[in-house]
C-alpha positions as CSV (number, residue, x, y, z in Angstrom):
1,M,54.9,76.2,-36.0
2,L,57.6,74.9,-33.7
3,V,57.8,76.4,-30.3
4,N,61.3,76.8,-28.8
5,L,61.1,75.7,-25.2
6,T,63.8,76.3,-22.6
7,W,65.2,73.4,-20.6
8,S,63.2,74.5,-17.6
9,Q,59.9,74.5,-19.5
10,M,60.6,71.1,-21.0
11,A,61.4,69.6,-17.5
12,L,58.1,71.1,-16.2
13,L,56.1,69.5,-19.1
14,G,57.7,66.1,-18.6
15,A,56.9,66.2,-14.9
16,F,53.3,67.0,-15.7
17,V,53.0,64.2,-18.2
18,L,54.5,61.7,-15.6
19,V,51.9,62.8,-13.0
20,V,49.1,62.3,-15.5
21,F,50.3,58.7,-16.2
22,V,50.7,57.9,-12.5
23,V,47.2,59.1,-11.7
24,A,45.7,57.3,-14.7
25,G,47.5,54.1,-13.8
26,R,46.3,54.2,-10.2
27,A,42.7,54.8,-11.4
28,W,42.9,51.9,-13.7
29,Y,44.4,49.7,-11.0
30,L,41.7,50.6,-8.5
31,A,39.0,50.1,-11.1
32,G,40.4,46.6,-11.8
33,M,40.5,45.8,-8.0
34,R,36.9,46.8,-7.7
35,T,35.9,44.6,-10.7
36,E,37.7,41.7,-9.2
37,H,36.1,42.3,-5.8
38,N,32.7,42.4,-7.4
39,R,33.4,39.2,-9.3
40,V,34.5,37.4,-6.1
41,E,31.6,38.8,-4.2
42,A,29.2,37.6,-6.9
43,L,30.8,34.2,-6.9
44,H,30.5,34.1,-3.1
45,L,26.8,34.9,-3.4
46,N,26.2,32.3,-6.1
47,Q,27.9,29.6,-4.0
48,H,26.1,30.4,-0.7
49,S,22.4,30.5,0.3
50,I,20.7,33.8,0.8
51,F,19.4,32.3,4.1
52,D,22.7,31.5,5.6
53,D,26.3,32.2,4.4
54,S,27.5,28.9,5.9
55,A,25.2,26.8,3.7
56,S,25.7,26.2,0.0
57,V,23.0,26.9,-2.5
58,S,22.7,23.2,-3.6
59,E,22.4,22.1,0.0
60,V,19.6,24.5,0.7
61,E,17.8,23.7,-2.6
62,Q,17.9,19.9,-1.8
63,G,16.6,20.5,1.7
64,L,13.8,22.7,0.6
65,I,12.6,20.2,-2.0
66,E,12.7,17.4,0.6
67,V,10.5,19.3,3.1
68,M,8.0,20.6,0.6
69,P,4.6,18.9,0.6
70,D,4.6,19.1,-3.2
71,A,6.4,17.2,-5.9
72,V,8.8,19.4,-7.9
73,M,9.9,19.6,-11.5
74,I,12.2,22.2,-13.0
75,V,11.7,22.5,-16.8
76,D,12.6,24.8,-19.7
77,S,10.3,26.6,-22.0
78,H,10.1,23.5,-24.3
79,A,9.0,21.2,-21.4
80,Q,12.4,19.5,-21.2
81,V,13.0,18.3,-17.6
82,K,16.1,19.8,-15.9
83,Y,15.3,18.3,-12.5
84,C,12.6,15.9,-11.2
85,S,12.0,15.2,-7.5
86,P,11.4,11.6,-6.4
87,G,7.7,12.5,-5.7
88,A,7.3,13.7,-9.3
89,V,8.9,10.6,-10.6
90,A,6.5,8.4,-8.7
91,L,3.5,10.2,-10.2
92,G,4.7,9.2,-13.7
93,I,4.2,12.6,-15.3
94,A,7.6,12.8,-16.8
95,D,8.8,10.5,-19.7
96,G,12.6,10.5,-19.7
97,A,13.8,14.0,-20.4
98,S,10.4,15.6,-21.1
99,V,7.0,16.2,-19.5
100,S,4.6,13.5,-20.6
101,S,1.4,14.9,-19.2
102,P,-0.6,16.9,-21.8
103,E,-2.3,18.9,-19.1
104,I,0.9,20.0,-17.5
105,V,2.4,20.8,-20.9
106,D,-0.6,23.0,-21.7
107,I,-0.5,25.0,-18.4
108,L,3.3,25.3,-18.8
109,A,2.9,26.7,-22.3
110,R,0.5,29.4,-21.1
111,T,2.9,30.4,-18.3
112,V,5.8,30.6,-20.8
113,S,3.8,32.8,-23.1
114,D,3.0,35.5,-20.5
115,H,5.1,34.6,-17.4
116,T,2.0,34.5,-15.3
117,L,1.7,32.1,-12.3
118,R,-1.0,29.5,-13.0
119,E,-2.7,26.8,-11.0
120,R,-5.0,24.1,-12.2
121,E,-6.5,20.8,-11.0
122,F,-7.1,17.7,-13.2
123,E,-7.2,13.9,-13.3
124,V,-4.4,11.8,-14.6
125,P,-4.2,8.0,-14.9
126,L,-2.3,6.2,-12.1
127,P,1.1,4.9,-13.5
128,M,1.2,1.1,-13.9
129,H,4.3,0.8,-11.7
130,A,2.4,2.7,-8.9
131,R,-0.5,0.3,-9.2
132,A,1.8,-2.7,-9.0
133,A,3.6,-1.2,-6.0
134,G,0.3,-0.5,-4.2
135,A,-0.9,-4.1,-4.7
136,D,2.3,-6.0,-4.1
137,S,4.1,-3.9,-1.4
138,P,5.3,-6.3,1.3
139,S,4.0,-3.8,3.9
140,S,0.5,-3.8,2.6
141,S,-2.2,-5.7,4.3
142,V,-3.2,-7.1,1.0
143,A,0.1,-8.9,0.6
144,S,-0.1,-10.2,4.1
145,G,-3.2,-12.1,3.3
146,K,-5.5,-10.0,5.6
147,G,-7.1,-8.1,2.8
148,L,-7.7,-4.4,2.7
149,Q,-7.2,-2.6,6.0
150,A,-10.1,-0.3,7.2
151,G,-9.3,3.3,6.6
152,K,-7.0,2.6,3.7
153,A,-8.1,3.4,0.2
154,A,-8.6,0.6,-2.3
155,P,-6.2,0.6,-5.2
156,A,-7.3,3.4,-7.6
157,D,-6.7,3.9,-11.3
158,K,-6.5,7.7,-11.4
159,L,-5.1,10.6,-9.4
160,F,-6.3,14.1,-8.8
161,L,-3.4,16.5,-9.1
162,R,-3.2,20.3,-8.3
163,V,-0.5,21.8,-10.5
164,R,1.2,25.3,-10.1
165,T,3.6,26.7,-12.7
166,G,5.8,29.8,-12.6
167,K,9.0,31.3,-14.0
168,I,12.0,31.2,-11.6
169,A,14.9,32.2,-14.0
170,E,15.7,32.8,-17.6
171,D,14.2,29.8,-19.5
172,L,13.6,27.9,-16.2
173,Y,10.2,27.2,-14.9
174,A,9.0,25.5,-11.7
175,V,6.2,22.9,-11.7
176,L,4.7,22.2,-8.3
177,I,2.4,19.1,-8.1
178,R,0.3,18.2,-5.1
179,D,-1.7,14.9,-5.0
180,V,-5.2,15.8,-3.7
181,S,-6.8,12.4,-4.4
182,E,-7.4,11.6,-0.7
183,Q,-9.0,15.0,-0.2
184,R,-11.4,14.5,-3.1
185,A,-12.3,11.0,-1.9
186,F,-13.1,12.4,1.5
187,E,-15.3,15.1,0.0
188,Q,-17.2,12.4,-2.0
189,M,-17.5,10.3,1.2
190,R,-19.0,13.3,3.0
191,R,-21.5,14.0,0.3
192,D,-22.5,10.3,0.2
193,F,-22.9,10.2,4.0
194,V,-25.3,13.3,4.0
195,T,-27.3,11.7,1.2
196,N,-27.5,8.3,2.8
197,V,-28.3,9.4,6.3
198,S,-31.1,11.6,5.0
199,H,-32.5,8.7,3.0
200,E,-32.2,6.1,5.8
201,L,-34.0,8.3,8.3
202,K,-36.7,9.5,5.9
203,T,-37.6,6.0,4.6
204,P,-38.9,4.4,7.8
205,A,-40.4,7.7,9.0
206,G,-42.3,8.1,5.7
207,A,-43.4,4.5,5.8
208,I,-44.8,4.8,9.3
209,S,-46.7,8.0,8.3
210,L,-48.2,6.3,5.2
211,L,-49.1,3.1,7.1
212,A,-50.8,5.1,9.9
213,E,-53.0,6.8,7.3
214,T,-53.8,3.4,5.7
215,V,-54.8,2.0,9.1
216,N,-57.1,4.9,9.6
217,D,-58.8,4.4,6.3
218,A,-59.2,0.7,6.9
219,A,-60.5,1.0,10.4
220,D,-63.5,-1.2,9.6
221,D,-61.3,-4.1,8.2
222,S,-59.7,-5.8,11.2
223,D,-57.4,-8.0,9.0
224,A,-56.1,-5.0,7.2
225,V,-55.6,-3.1,10.5
226,R,-53.6,-6.1,11.9
227,Y,-51.5,-6.3,8.8
228,F,-50.6,-2.6,8.6
229,S,-50.1,-2.4,12.3
230,S,-47.5,-5.1,12.1
231,R,-45.8,-3.2,9.3
232,I,-45.8,-0.1,11.4
233,S,-44.2,-2.1,14.2
234,K,-41.5,-3.4,11.8
235,E,-40.7,0.1,10.5
236,S,-40.6,1.5,14.1
237,A,-38.2,-1.2,15.1
238,R,-36.0,-0.4,12.2
239,L,-36.0,3.3,13.0
240,T,-35.3,2.5,16.7
241,E,-32.4,0.3,15.7
242,L,-31.0,3.0,13.3
243,V,-31.1,5.6,16.1
244,G,-29.5,3.2,18.5
245,R,-26.7,2.4,16.1
246,L,-26.1,6.1,15.5
247,I,-25.7,6.6,19.3
248,D,-23.4,3.6,19.5
249,L,-21.3,5.0,16.7
250,Q,-21.1,8.4,18.3
251,K,-20.0,6.8,21.5
252,A,-17.3,4.8,19.8
253,Q,-16.0,7.9,18.0
254,D,-16.1,10.5,20.8
255,E,-15.6,8.7,24.1
256,E,-12.1,8.9,25.5
257,Q,-10.9,5.6,26.9
258,H,-10.8,5.6,30.7
259,P,-8.0,3.7,32.4
260,D,-10.6,1.7,34.4
261,D,-12.1,0.5,31.1
262,V,-8.9,-1.3,30.2
263,T,-8.5,-4.8,31.5
264,T,-6.8,-8.1,30.7
265,V,-9.0,-10.1,28.3
266,N,-8.8,-13.8,27.3
267,V,-9.7,-13.5,23.6
268,P,-10.9,-17.1,23.0
269,D,-13.4,-16.8,25.9
270,L,-14.6,-13.4,24.6
271,V,-15.1,-14.8,21.1
272,R,-17.0,-17.8,22.4
273,E,-19.3,-15.4,24.4
274,A,-19.9,-13.1,21.4
275,A,-20.6,-16.1,19.1
276,G,-23.1,-17.5,21.7
277,E,-25.1,-14.3,21.6
278,N,-25.6,-14.8,17.8
279,Q,-26.5,-18.5,18.2
280,V,-30.3,-17.9,17.9
281,Q,-29.9,-16.0,14.6
282,A,-27.6,-18.7,13.2
283,E,-30.0,-21.5,14.1
284,A,-32.9,-19.6,12.5
285,K,-31.0,-19.8,9.2
286,H,-29.5,-23.3,9.9
287,I,-26.0,-21.8,9.9
288,E,-23.3,-23.6,11.9
289,L,-21.0,-21.5,14.1
290,Y,-17.6,-23.0,14.6
291,L,-14.7,-21.7,16.7
292,S,-11.1,-22.3,15.6
293,I,-8.2,-22.0,18.1
294,D,-4.7,-22.3,16.6
295,G,-6.2,-23.9,13.5
296,R,-8.2,-26.6,15.3
297,Q,-12.0,-26.3,14.9
298,I,-14.2,-26.6,17.9
299,E,-18.0,-26.7,18.1
300,L,-19.5,-23.8,20.0
301,G,-20.8,-25.7,22.9
302,N,-17.7,-27.8,23.5
303,T,-15.0,-27.2,26.0
304,W,-11.4,-26.2,25.1
305,P,-9.4,-29.3,24.2
306,E,-6.1,-29.7,26.1
307,G,-3.0,-28.4,24.5
308,L,-4.5,-25.3,22.9
309,T,-3.1,-21.8,23.6
310,S,-6.3,-20.2,24.7
311,E,-4.7,-19.1,27.9
312,K,-1.9,-17.5,26.0
313,A,-4.1,-15.3,23.8
314,M,-4.4,-12.5,26.3
315,V,-4.7,-8.8,25.4
316,L,-5.0,-5.6,27.4
317,L,-7.9,-3.4,26.2
318,N,-11.5,-2.4,26.6
319,R,-13.4,-5.6,26.8
320,D,-16.8,-4.2,25.9
321,A,-15.5,-2.5,22.8
322,L,-13.8,-5.7,21.5
323,K,-16.9,-7.8,22.2
324,T,-19.1,-5.3,20.3
325,A,-16.7,-5.5,17.3
326,V,-16.6,-9.3,17.2
327,K,-20.4,-9.7,17.8
328,N,-21.2,-7.3,15.0
329,L,-18.9,-9.2,12.6
330,I,-20.5,-12.5,13.4
331,E,-24.0,-10.9,13.1
332,N,-23.0,-9.6,9.6
333,A,-21.6,-13.0,8.6
334,I,-24.9,-14.7,9.5
335,R,-27.0,-11.9,7.9
336,Y,-25.3,-12.1,4.5
337,S,-24.8,-15.9,4.4
338,S,-27.1,-18.4,2.7
339,E,-28.9,-21.0,4.7
340,R,-27.1,-24.2,5.7
341,T,-23.7,-22.7,5.4
342,R,-20.9,-22.3,8.0
343,V,-19.4,-19.3,9.8
344,V,-16.0,-19.9,11.4
345,I,-14.5,-17.6,14.0
346,G,-10.8,-18.2,14.4
347,V,-8.3,-17.1,17.1
348,A,-4.5,-17.5,16.7
349,V,-1.4,-16.0,18.2
350,V,1.1,-14.9,15.5
351,D,4.4,-13.3,16.6
352,Q,3.4,-10.6,19.1
353,S,-0.2,-10.3,17.9
354,V,-3.6,-12.0,18.5
355,I,-5.5,-12.6,15.3
356,I,-9.3,-12.9,15.2
357,R,-10.9,-14.0,11.9
358,V,-14.5,-14.2,11.0
359,V,-15.0,-16.3,7.8
360,D,-18.3,-16.8,6.1
361,Q,-19.5,-18.4,2.9
362,G,-21.9,-15.6,2.0
363,I,-22.6,-13.4,-1.0
364,G,-19.2,-11.6,-0.8
365,I,-18.3,-8.0,-1.6
366,P,-17.4,-6.5,-5.0
367,Q,-13.8,-5.4,-5.3
368,A,-14.9,-1.8,-6.1
369,S,-16.7,-1.6,-2.7
370,L,-14.0,-3.0,-0.4
371,G,-12.4,0.4,0.3
372,R,-15.8,1.9,1.4
373,I,-17.6,-0.7,3.4
374,F,-16.4,0.8,6.7
375,E,-18.0,4.1,5.9
376,R,-21.1,5.1,7.7
377,F,-24.3,4.1,5.9
378,Y,-22.4,2.7,2.9
379,R,-24.0,-0.5,1.6
380,V,-23.1,-2.5,-1.4
381,D,-26.7,-3.5,-2.2
382,P,-29.1,-1.2,-0.4
383,A,-32.2,-3.3,-1.4
384,R,-30.7,-6.5,0.0
385,S,-29.5,-4.7,3.2
386,R,-32.9,-3.5,3.9
387,A,-34.4,-6.9,3.3
388,T,-31.9,-8.4,5.8
389,G,-32.4,-5.6,8.3
390,G,-29.0,-4.0,7.8
391,T,-28.5,-0.3,8.8
392,G,-25.2,0.4,7.1
393,L,-23.6,1.3,10.5
394,G,-22.4,-2.1,11.8
395,L,-18.9,-2.1,10.2
396,S,-18.4,1.6,11.1
397,I,-18.9,0.7,14.7
398,V,-16.6,-2.3,14.3
399,K,-13.8,-0.1,12.9
400,H,-14.0,2.4,15.7
401,C,-14.2,-0.2,18.4
402,V,-11.2,-2.1,17.1
403,E,-9.2,1.2,16.8
404,E,-10.2,2.0,20.4
405,C,-8.6,-1.3,21.4
406,G,-5.4,-0.3,19.6
407,G,-5.9,-2.8,16.8
408,T,-6.6,-2.9,13.1
409,I,-9.2,-4.6,11.0
410,S,-8.9,-5.8,7.4
411,V,-11.2,-7.4,4.9
412,W,-10.8,-9.9,2.1
413,S,-13.7,-10.9,-0.1
414,R,-14.8,-12.2,-3.4
415,E,-18.3,-12.2,-4.8
416,S,-20.2,-15.4,-4.4
417,E,-17.4,-17.0,-2.4
418,G,-17.6,-15.2,1.0
419,S,-15.7,-12.8,3.1
420,T,-13.0,-12.8,5.8
421,F,-12.7,-10.0,8.4
422,T,-9.4,-10.0,10.3
423,I,-8.8,-8.2,13.6
424,T,-5.2,-7.8,14.7
425,L,-4.5,-6.9,18.4
426,P,-1.2,-6.5,20.3
427,L,-0.5,-9.4,22.5
428,L,-0.3,-8.8,26.3
429,S,3.4,-8.4,27.2
430,Q,4.8,-9.9,30.4
431,E,5.5,-6.4,31.7
432,D,1.8,-5.4,31.2
433,G,0.6,-8.7,32.7
434,A,2.8,-8.2,35.8
435,S,1.6,-4.6,36.3
436,R,-2.0,-5.8,36.3
């Protein structure tokens, strides 16, 4: 049914419709502005770090990865690598675009299935390129010809890794990898030390007790009493030496170097003195001791030939500590060398360092033991060490004495060919010499 409207009613209706359109248009415009504002704000948040509006997300991400102690990989649910930090690449756990370690793939799959943070430790083989880098690095002491430096681990063929996985975004997972190989090696060293020190102290103490009982039972046999008494004296001397070595080692580790202990030392003269104190032991085994200054060999009793740089091989350090180190090295060389061989103690000035080498023609050290011979009580062949009177502490004392002098000690050895121990000390500078 048509409704007849007057002109005034039609005008009023038109005005109402116009107002409705204006209000609706303004609401649509404001809604659009809010949407655009939200989009811009979201874009702003995506481009800037939550820590600082002035830093970009990529900048902060890169910085965090560089300061983290762990290697980092970002992967998807199929173990495809989206990002791999340099540390993770060096570990060799990623093969191109995918994770190559079965252990990491397994822990990642479990995290993907239930989105639960997981952590696990396992062993992985050391990558071949990492083995080559460790052996051939120009900065390594092995490459320099000095052998393996004390305190440095021998090249290993496996790594202990602690891995943590967790979800960080839709179909993105973080894999954090920490190399704990050094920590595990230290724990093994500590366990070995406790075992060894207990054994070393119990063996002579038990022997003395048993021999004393035997002497008591054989009181009527004078020959037996003399024999077992001599054995008691031998074991007592061994126990006394062991305790003395422990005290020396404790002093070398704990005593702070006093300025009055530091003095200017002529290294060739000190080496000659240390060798002279081992002369009797060398003669007992018909072993020749030779000094070598700048490559020229000198018999121990001879004077310095003219033209040698003995007066230039000066260092500033604790003289007693250095003498103890050199004397112990010469003593070890004699102890583990066959009769009628030669031990050479060399001194040379190379660049800004004084080099002391003790070279023997003894039984040598197996490659697997080179990284551990400076540990307390570690011995390659315990039976032979006891037969030769070794305590397993001599090289530990040497290491600490050399470090107290501000130097380093390295070892090169091959079984049945002998060993070379190298001490490197900073040369006395002209400024230090003038101040003394």
